[in-house]
C-alpha positions, 0 to 999 in steps of 0.5 A: 500500500505504501508503494502504491500511494507513493506511485500515485503521488509521483504520477500526479507530480509528473503529470502536472509537469507534463501538462505544463510542458505540452503547452509549448510550440515547436521551435529550433531545439536543434540550434539550442542543443548545438549551442549548449553542447559547444559551450558546455562540454559534457563530463562522462562518469562511471556506471556506478557514478563513483568517479569521473571517466572523461572530464568536460567543462566545469561550471560555477553556480551563480545562485543559491539553493541547488539541492544535490543528493549522494550518487547512491540515491537512485534518482537525482533530485530535481531543482528548478530555476524560476524568478531568480531563485533555485527551488525544488517544488513539485518536481523535487517532490516527484523525484524524491518519491520516484527515487524512494520506490527504487531505493532498497530496503524501503529507504527514502531520500532522507536516508541518503546524504544531501547537500545544498550548494552555494554560489561560486561552488563548482560542479560538472555537467553530465547531460543536457536535455532541450524540452519544449518549455525548458532546458534540463542540466544534469550536474555532478559534484567533486567529492565532499568528505568522500561523497559525490553528489548529483542533481538535475536543474531545470531552467524554464523558458520565459514564455511557455508557448514559445521557444526562444532563440539560442542566444536568449537561452544562453543568456538565461542559462548564464544567470545560474551557470557559468563555465569556469575557465580551464586554468581556474578549474585546475589545481593551483600553480606551485609557487617557485622556491626562488624567493626562499633562496638566500641572496648571493654574497660578493665572494660567492659565485651566483647559483647555477641553474639546474640542468634541463631534464630530457624531454619526454614525448607526450603519450598518444591520445586515447580517443581521437575524437571526444565523445558526442554529448548524450542529449535527447529532445522532446518528440524523440521516439523510444527507439531513438532514446534507446540508441542514445542512452541505451536500455533504461534501468527501470520502466514504469507503465502508467495509464497514459504514459511510460516513465523510463529511469536512467542513471542521470535522468528519467524520460517520460513517453506519451504515445511512444514519444518523449514528452518530458525529461527530468 
């Protein structure tokens, strides 16, 4: 009975988001997806989400309130950026219920590590989905006390009935996520030790520079081409989604729709086509 009640509540939350999503009209989602992919190079993580396999672009948060759960939780928590703020709302409630249904031993979201991220904290982008009314980012953190966190962040378009231009979408995304320059994302440079050396005296010869180490040729590249970003769009068929993301971890059949669960997102199908991605 408990799981049945959770499933009904989860379906209600998803249904509310789906109704809002279907109010949009077709636009140039391909141009938006290409613009985002060129700006936010995706990071690939291991199958168990425990570590980074291929590092992409690191982003810095510009707003407070992003809630992330430990990667052991089956479903990433859902966040929405609206009116200049990040919150969880009905989307977060629905993702918590869906994750609780998949969690072992009757556990809920409260049984897993949770962390609210602050502005200027950094994370990776592991997935981007362009919907009729929004863009959804899948985010993945560095370890905090040996725990990595992940979450989804939905950024709705200003007008739900119209898809904006790719430049307008980039400006909207920039309000909450900005790409960190590569030199700032890496480790801090090692300070030179010359300042700690004593100054030479008049009678002592100046210190000689250390001999140059022989040059070592760089290793051959592992992959000639970076992995293409795994992005899906509203209107894709189940076959197209399976070709991009592979088979889902779990499939939930409801009365008028189907929900396929993947490690970093869940995809809602209506009449065999994608209608929402979270």
